[in-house]
C-alpha positions as CSV (number, residue, x, y, z in Angstrom):
1,X,-7.0,21.8,20.0
2,X,-7.9,23.3,16.7
3,X,-4.4,22.8,15.4
4,X,-4.6,19.1,16.2
5,X,-7.9,18.7,14.3
6,X,-6.3,20.4,11.2
7,X,-3.4,18.0,11.4
8,X,-5.6,15.0,11.8
9,X,-7.8,16.2,8.8
10,X,-4.7,16.7,6.7
11,X,-3.4,13.2,7.6
12,X,-6.8,11.7,6.7
13,X,-6.9,13.5,3.4
14,X,-3.4,12.2,2.6
15,X,-4.4,8.7,3.5
16,X,-7.5,8.9,1.3
17,X,-5.6,10.2,-1.6
18,X,-3.0,7.5,-1.2
19,X,-5.7,4.8,-1.0
20,X,-7.3,6.2,-4.1
21,X,-4.1,6.1,-6.0
22,X,-3.4,2.5,-4.9
23,X,-7.0,1.5,-5.9
24,X,-6.5,3.0,-9.4
25,X,-3.2,1.3,-9.7
26,X,-4.7,-2.1,-8.8
27,X,-7.6,-1.6,-11.3
28,X,-5.1,-0.7,-14.0
29,X,-3.0,-3.8,-13.3
30,X,-6.0,-6.1,-13.5
31,X,-7.1,-4.4,-16.7
32,X,-3.7,-4.8,-18.3
33,X,-3.6,-8.5,-17.2
34,X,-6.9,-9.0,-19.0
35,X,-5.7,-7.2,-22.1
36,X,-2.5,-9.2,-22.2
37,X,-4.5,-12.5,-21.7
38,X,-6.8,-11.7,-24.6
39,X,-4.4,-10.3,-27.2
40,X,-2.2,-12.6,-29.2
41,X,1.3,-11.3,-29.9
42,X,4.8,-12.7,-29.6
43,X,5.7,-10.5,-26.5
44,X,2.3,-10.6,-24.9
45,X,3.1,-13.8,-23.0
46,X,6.0,-12.2,-21.2
47,X,3.9,-9.1,-20.5
48,X,1.1,-11.3,-19.1
49,X,3.5,-13.2,-16.8
50,X,4.9,-9.9,-15.5
51,X,1.4,-8.5,-15.1
52,X,0.2,-11.5,-13.1
53,X,3.3,-11.4,-10.9
54,X,2.7,-7.7,-10.1
55,X,-1.0,-8.3,-9.5
56,X,0.0,-10.7,-6.8
57,X,3.2,-9.0,-5.5
58,X,1.9,-5.4,-5.1
59,X,-1.1,-6.2,-2.8
60,X,1.1,-8.5,-0.7
61,X,3.7,-5.7,-0.3
62,X,0.9,-3.1,0.6
63,X,-0.4,-5.6,3.2
64,X,3.1,-6.2,4.6
65,X,3.7,-2.4,4.7
66,X,0.5,-1.9,6.7
67,X,1.3,-4.7,9.0
68,X,4.8,-3.4,9.8
69,X,3.5,0.1,10.2
70,X,0.9,-1.0,12.8
71,X,3.5,-3.1,14.7
72,X,6.1,-0.3,14.8
73,X,3.4,2.2,15.7
74,X,2.3,0.0,18.7
75,X,5.9,-0.4,19.8
76,X,6.4,3.4,19.7
77,X,3.4,3.9,22.0
78,X,4.7,1.4,24.5
79,X,8.3,2.7,24.4
80,X,7.2,6.2,25.5
81,X,6.1,4.9,28.8
82,X,9.4,3.2,29.5
83,X,12.0,5.3,31.2
84,X,15.3,5.7,29.3
85,X,18.0,3.2,30.3
86,X,15.5,0.6,31.7
87,X,13.6,-2.2,29.9
């Protein structure tokens, strides 16, 4: 029982660290988008377009990853109850 709690606490810690890293990444992307929008340089427009694209794409990919993870995890739980060789 104690070993299970340690594993769950470790998983929770990893999830929190991963969430913090992603939050920092998103804030940095928003900040760079703002900086590229304000500055006036020849290459700034291309950087701004890339930054806006990433600001949209990265959260969508994170959401899709979470959705797929939940679906796969729920199917794994259901498959354990099904005997092998039968549907």
